[in-house]
Each structure stands twice: as structure tokens, then as C-alpha cells.
C-alpha positions as CSV (number, residue, x, y, z in Angstrom):
1,M,-1.5,-7.3,3.4
2,L,-1.9,-4.2,0.8
3,R,-4.3,-2.3,3.4
4,S,-1.4,-2.3,5.8
5,I,1.0,-1.2,4.3
6,I,-0.9,1.8,3.0
7,G,-2.1,2.8,6.3
8,G,1.8,2.4,7.8
9,L,2.8,4.9,4.9
10,V,0.0,7.3,5.5
11,G,0.7,6.9,9.2
12,K,4.5,7.4,8.9
13,Q,3.8,10.5,6.9
14,L,1.6,12.2,9.4
15,N,4.0,11.3,12.1
16,Q,7.0,13.1,10.4
17,R,4.9,16.2,9.5
18,G,3.4,16.9,12.9
19,G,6.2,15.4,15.1
20,R,3.8,14.1,17.3
21,G,3.2,10.4,16.7
22,G,0.6,7.8,18.0
23,L,-2.8,7.5,17.8
24,K,-4.1,10.2,15.2
25,G,-1.8,8.9,12.8
26,A,-2.8,5.3,13.0
27,A,-6.2,6.3,12.7
28,I,-6.0,8.3,9.5
29,G,-4.1,5.7,8.3
30,M,-6.3,3.0,9.1
31,L,-9.5,5.2,7.3
32,A,-7.2,5.9,4.3
33,A,-6.5,2.4,3.6
34,R,-9.7,1.2,4.0
35,A,-11.2,3.8,1.8
36,V,-8.8,2.9,-1.1
37,T,-9.3,-0.7,-0.7
38,R,-13.6,-0.6,-0.6
39,T,-13.4,1.8,-4.0
40,G,-12.3,-1.5,-5.8
41,P,-10.0,-1.7,-8.4
42,L,-10.0,2.1,-9.4
43,G,-9.4,2.9,-5.8
44,L,-6.4,0.3,-6.0
45,V,-4.9,2.0,-9.3
46,L,-5.2,5.8,-8.0
47,G,-4.0,4.8,-4.3
48,G,-0.9,3.0,-6.2
49,G,-0.2,5.5,-8.4
50,Y,0.1,8.3,-5.6
51,L,2.4,6.0,-4.0
52,A,4.8,5.6,-7.1
53,K,4.7,9.4,-7.6
54,K,5.6,9.9,-3.8
55,M,8.4,7.3,-3.9
56,Y,9.8,9.0,-7.3
57,D,10.1,12.4,-6.0
58,R,11.6,11.1,-3.0
59,R,14.2,9.2,-5.1
60,K,14.6,12.5,-7.4
61,M,15.2,14.6,-4.4
62,T,18.1,12.5,-2.9
63,K,19.7,12.2,-6.2
64,R,19.6,16.4,-5.7
65,R,21.5,16.7,-2.8
66,P,25.2,17.1,-2.9
67,L,26.8,15.6,-0.6
């Protein structure tokens, strides 16, 4: 389940950056998710920390924007 979440988030980010969705984002997301889960507990901690930082930055950026 964790692998699916990580793969989906990475694929979504690549799709937003490139503007062209599809196979490239899905493939890179799948490879990144496998790399994180295969490295064991250290990979999960590092991947979780990266994800938490991205979520924190995104939340901080939405609070800064004036309405």
C-alpha cells in the first residue's frame, strides 16, 4: 500500500511539472517507490521525511497566498 502511495505522488508531481502525463510519470513513480521500499527501514524513514517536508512546504505556501 505504501508503495502505491509513493508511486502515485511521484507520478503526479512529474505530471504537473511536465504537463504531459502518462507512462513516464507512472514508470518513474514505480521505480522510486520500489527503491524506497527495497532499502528497508532507512529508505522508509528517508522517504517519509521527504514527503512530510513537501507537505509542510505546500501547506506553508497556501497560507501565504493572499485571497
